[in-house]
N, C-alpha and C positions, 0 to 999 in steps of 0.2 A: 607740356603734355596736355592734349585735349581729352575730352571725356571718353571718346572711343579708345584712345591709346591707354588711358588709365584702366578701363575695364578689360582690355586685352591683356594687360600686365597682370591684373587681378586673376583672370582665368588661368594664365600661364603659371603664376606662382602657386595657385591652388592645385594645379595638376602636379607640379613638382612636389608639393607637400604631401599629396595623396600617395605618390610613388614611394616616398621615404617612409611614410607611416605604414603602408601596406607591407613593406618588406620586413617590418618588425615582427609580423605575425604569419605571413603567408607560407613560410617555410615549415611551420610547426606540423601541419598535417601531412606534409610530404616526406618528413624525416625517415619514417620506417622504410619507405620505398628507396630513398636515397642510400641509406646505410646498407641495404640489402644488395643494391647494384654495385656500390663502390667498396663493399667489404670493409667497413670500418665502424662497427657498432660502438667500440670502446671510445671513439672520438665524437660520438653523436652530439653531445652538448656543445662542443666547440663550434659547430656550424652556426649556432645561435650566439654563443659567447663572443666569437671573433667580431661579428657585426656589432654587437652591443658595446664592446670595449672601444672600438675605433670610432663609432658614431657618437658615443657619449664624451669621450676625451676631446674630440675636435669641436664640439658645439661652441664653447666660449671663444676658442681661437678664431673660428669663422666670424662670430659676432664682432669681435674686435677688429679683425682685418677688413670687414665690410664697412666699418666706420671710417677706416683709414683710406681704403682704396675704392670704395663705392660698392653698392649692392650688385650691380649688373655683372661686373667681371667675376666677382666671387661666386655669385649664384650660377653663372654659366660654367665656371670651373668645377663647382661641386656637382652639377648635373652631369658634366662630361666624365668625371671620375666615377660617378655612380653607374653610368651606362657602360663604361669599360669594365668595371667590376661585375656588372650583371652579365655581360657577354661572356666574360671569362668563367664566371660561375656556371653558366649553362654549358660551357665546353669542358668543364673539369672531368678528368679521367680517374681521379682517386680522391680520397678524403683529404689528404694534405693539400692538394691543389684547391679543392673546394673551400677549405677553411681559410687559406691565404686569400683567395679571391673574394670571399665574403668579407674579409677584413678590408680589402680595397673598396668594396661596395659601401661599407660603413664609413670610410673616409669621405666619400661623397655625400652620403645621407646626413652626416653630422652637420653639414652646412645648409642643406636644403630646407629643413623645417625652420630654424631660427631666422635665416635670411628671408624666407618667404613671409614670416610674420612681421619682421622688421620692415620689409618693403611695403606691406599693407599699412604699417605705421607711417611710412613716407607719403603714400599717395592719398590717404584719407585722414582728415582731422579726427582727433579722439571723439568729438561729438558725433561726427558722421560715421565713424568706424563701427559703432555699435550695430548699425544696420547690416554690416558685412561680417561681423565676428561670428554670427550664427553659422555661417557657411564654413568657417574654419573649424568651429567645434564639430560640425557635421562630418567634416573630413576625418577627424580623429575617431569619432564615434563609429563611422562606417568602416574605417580601416580595421578597427579592433574586431569587428564581426566578419566583414567580407573577406579579410585576409585568410583565415583558416578555411572558410568555405571555398574560396577561389583556389587555394592551394590544393585542397582535396579533389576538386572537380578537374583541374588541369592534370593532376597526377593520374587520375583514373581514366580520363578520356583522351589524353595526349601523351605527355611524358613529363616527369618532374622538371626537366630542363626548361619547359615553357614557363614555369613560375619566374624564371629569370629573363627569358627572351621577351616576355610580354612587356617588360619595361622599355625595350628599345624603341618601338614606334611611339609610345606615349611620351617617353623622355625626349625624343627628337622633336616632337611638337612643342613641348615646353621650352626646350632650348632655342628653337627658332623664334618663338614669341618673345622670350626674354631678351635675346640678342638684338632683335630688330625693333622692338617697341619700348623697351625699358630704359628710358632716358631720364633718370632721376638725378637732379642736381645735388651735389654734395660739396662740402667745404674741405679743400685740401689743407693740411697743416703739417708742419715739420714733425717728424716722428722717427723713433727708432724701435724696431721690433724687439719685444722683451723675450729674447730666446731663453735665458735662464728661467724666467717665469713659466714659459710654455713647457719646458722640460720638466720642471718640478711639478707642475700641475698634471702633466701626463703620468709621471711616475706615481704620485700619490693616489690619483684616481684609479689607475690600473690595479695598484695594490689593494685598495679598498673594494673595488668591484670583484676582484678574484676572491677576496674573503667572503663576499656575499654569494658568489656563484659556487665556490668549492666547499664552503663551510657546511658541515653536517651531511654532505653527500660524498664528494670525492675524498675529503679528509675530515676527521672528527674536529669539532670546534676547538678542542684543547690540544690539538696536534701542534708540533713545532712549526709546521708549514703555515698554518692559519695564524698562529700567534705571531710568528715572524713577519708575515705580510701585514697584519694589523698594526704592529709596532712601526714597520717601515712606512705604512700609509699615514699614521699620525705624525711621525717625524717629518715626512715629506710635506704634509699639510702645513705644519708650523713653519718650515723653511719657505714654503710658497707664500704664505701671508707676509713673512718678513721681507721677501724679495719684492712683493707687490707694493709694500709700503715705501720702499726706497727707489723703485724703478721710475725713471722719468716718464715713460709711457707704458704703464702696466698692462699686462694681458687681461687682467680682471681688476679694474680700479676699485680699491677698497673704499675710497671716498664716496663711491656711489651708494654704499650701504649706510652712509650717514643719513640719507633720506629714508625716513621710516617706511614710506610706501614701498620702496624697493626691498628693504630687509624683511618687512612683514609679508610682502607678496611672495618672496622667494621661500621663506619659511613655510608659508601656506602651500606652495607648490610641492615642497618636500612631503608634507603631510598628505596632500591630495593624491600625489603619486602613489604613496603607500596604501592609502585607503581604496583608491580606485582599483588597483591590481589585486588587493585583498578580496574584492568582490568578483572581479572578472576571472581570476585564476581558480578560486576555490568553490564557486557556485557549481561549475560543471562537475567537480569531484563529488559534491553532495548529490547532484542529480543522478550521476551514474552509479555511485557506490552505496547510497542510502535509499533513494527513491527507486532506483533500478531502471532508469531510462537508458536508451541507446546512446552511443557517443554522438551521433548526429543530432538527436533530440536535445541532448545536454548542451550542445552548442547553440541550437535554435533558441533556447530559453534566454540567451543573451540578446536576442533581437529586440525584445521589449525595452531593455536597457538602452539600446541604440536609438530606438524611436523616441523614447522619453527624452533622451539627451538632445537629439536633433531638434525636436519641436520646442523644447525649453530654451535651447540656445538661440534659436531664431527669434522667439518671442521676447526673450530677455534683451537681446541686442537691439531690437526695434524700440523697446521701452526705454533703454538707456539713451538712444538717439533722440527720442521724443522729449524725455524729461531731464536729461543731462545729469542723472545721479547714478552712482554705481555701488556704493557701500551696502545699501539695503539688499542688493541681489546676492552678494557673497554671504551675508548673514543668513538670509532666508534659504539660500542653497545649501549651506552647511546644516541648518536645522532639518531640512528635507532629507539630506543624506543620513543624518542621525536617525531619523524615523525609519528609513530603509534598512539601516544596519540593525536597528532594534528588531525589526521584523525578521531579519536573518537569524538573530539569536533565538527567535521563537521556533525555528524549524527543528523538527525531530523525526523519528522514524515513522510517525503517523502522518507526516506532512505530505501534501500532494504537489503536483507541478504548478498549480495555480498559486499556491502559497509563495513559491519562489518567484513566479512571474510578477506578482504584485510588488514584492520587495525590489525586484530588478527595475521595474518601471519607476518607482519612487526614487531609487538611487540615480537613475539616469536623469530624471527631472532635476535633481539637485546638482549633478555634475554640469548640466547645461547652463545653470545659473552662475556657476563659479569659474569654469575651466578657462574661458577667454576673458572674463571680467577682470581677473587679477592682472593678466597681460596688459589689458587696456589701461588699468590704473597706473601700472609701472611706466608704460610708454608715455602717458600724459604727464608724469612727474619728472622725467629726466630730460636733460638738454638734448638737442638733436645729435650732438657729437657723440653721445653715449647710447643712442637708441639701439644700435645693433647689439652691443655687448650686454646691455640691460635686458633686452628681449632674450638673448641667448642664455643668460644666467638663469632666467626663470625656467626655460626649457631644460637646462642642465640639472637644476635642483629637482625638477619633476622626475627626470630619468633616474637620478640617484635614489630618490624616494621610492620609485617603483621597484628598482632592483633590490634595495635593502628590505623594503617592505615584504616583497615576495619571499625573500630568503628567510627573514625572521618569522613570518607566518608559517612557512614550511617547517622550520625547526620546531616551532611551538606545536604544530599539528602532529609531527612524528613523536615528540616526547609525551604529549598528552595521550596519544593513541597507545603507546607502549604501556603507560600506567593504567589506562582503562582496560586493556586486554589482560593485564596481570590481575587486576581486581575482579574481572568478570570470569576469566577462565582458569585462574590459579596457575598450577604447574603446567597445564596444557598450553599456556600462552607462549612458552618457550619454543613450541613447534610452529608458531604462526609468524610468517615473514611480514613485518610491518609494511615494507615497500611493496610486497606482493598484494596486500590488502588494498593499497592505494592505486596500484596499477591494474589489477585483475579482478578485484572484488572479493567479497567475503567467501562465497562458495568456492572459488578457485583457490583461496588461501587455506581452506580447512575442509577440503573434501566436500561431502554432501550431507554432513550431519546437520539437521535442521536447527537444533538447539544452539550449536556452536556458531552456525551462520547468523542466527538472530542476535546472539551476543556480540559478534564482531560488528554487525551493522549498528547496533546500539552504541558500541564503543566508538565507532567512527563518527556517528552523529554527535555524540558528546564532545568528541575532540574538535570537530568542525564548529560546534557551538563556541568553544574557547577561542578559535580563530576569529569568528565573527564578533565575539565580544571584544577581543583585542582591537579589531577594526573600529568598533563603536567608540572605544576610548581614544583611539588615534584621532577620530573625527571630532571628539570633544576638544582636543587641542586645536584642531582646525577652527572650531567655533570661537575659542578665545582669540585666535589670530584674526578672525573676521571682524570681531568687535574692535580690535586694535587698529585695523586699517583706517588710515586718515583719508578723508574725502576732500578733494580740491576741485574747483570748477574745471570742466573739460574744455580744452582749447577748441576753437571753431575754425582754425586755419590749418591746412595741411602743410607739411614740409615742402611739397612740390610747389604749392602756391607761394609759400614764403621765399623759396629759392627763385621763383620767377620775378617776385617783386623786388628782391635785393640784387638781382643780377639781370638787368634789362638787356645786356648784350652778352649772352653766354658764348664762350669760346670752347674749343675742343678740350681744353684742360679742366673746364668746370662742369662738363656734362659727361656722365657715364651712363 
């Protein structure tokens, strides 16, 4: 591959990554219009959950298969499945169809992000990759903000179906580039697909994700359904590890975690996922329900986070390329995020928009220093044969952390709010709908009584303080992991160049 082909592939995988990242959030603002037209409010959460389940479960599978069969075929297959799911979702005539088709879309998206990042690991050496990692961080930062805004704009000015149709031309461009220009050499080896491992992994991840999604909302945490799913998930996880230790070609090689950089990096991804979404999800709640901004303005306050993330990611990547060191950035990034979460814990009913904006900028700067740096460290530490599955495992742990972090913080918020309302309103608290406070605000939940409204706002501010404090302690764990990360010299030769040097006469079986 010459330089022009390498850059074309880079732009193609970035576009694919952007599509998958956008569809994690673009549906959120369109959901009210969707359930109104398709008459299925009771199934609203499953439009998001179906995508989440299938995309999360398939991440490690795609990573492993891309190591065995090559990135090009798997990436093209993932994009194709994603586009089919997008087209079908746009054509859905009822909620059942939409939920099923969103699941199909997730089956494709589960491969697009990890294979894209692994492909970048193929075409750039770890030392050079720092220069480009800022752009991958910018994709995730932009998608988390642009997704809801684009979903709302398309729903208002066209139709909600266009949030799915817009993927088709963009995905077609990415597919064309990948299929025609992505000729990354890889090593074929004898293998057998670990079907029992894939099945067990799917089963236990689905069970645990359903615990996170349903717990405290659809079913009480102590209900037989949640307890049964949790037990099934734990048993499934134990059986999965046992299977992977004995499988000749495991879906998720346990030996990979003997390398401390991989184990520490994946644990950090779990923590970072929880902390990141603790900020992104609950800051808009504070803005709307405590400060009193509109829904649009509460979303706009996340833009400073995105800008801080993008600028920090680009500058960090360039610094890593120049100096060849990465550990200091994950340590400093975690410390910066801790400062941001400390500022969030200082928010109260007297706080203004700028107080939240400053905290968001600082958190974004911290994320930009860490988000892709951990991926870079892992890719530099593993052999080429495990590059795809190692990259995918990091993405997988981050998704799991985000899901469970959001669920646990949500449960913590509801419980603390219930206690705060009881303490402030006494017997009158029994007439306040906690979910109503979170969804519609204090005034809507308790008529127009000024005193009661002020007490409810104060209760909500105190409850969100607890959530942000929990996020602060989660990031303290992240700081310990950052110090534990081992630093080794960054390789200066890419896998593409290695492949060219070791295979002077490539044939059709060695190039994909």
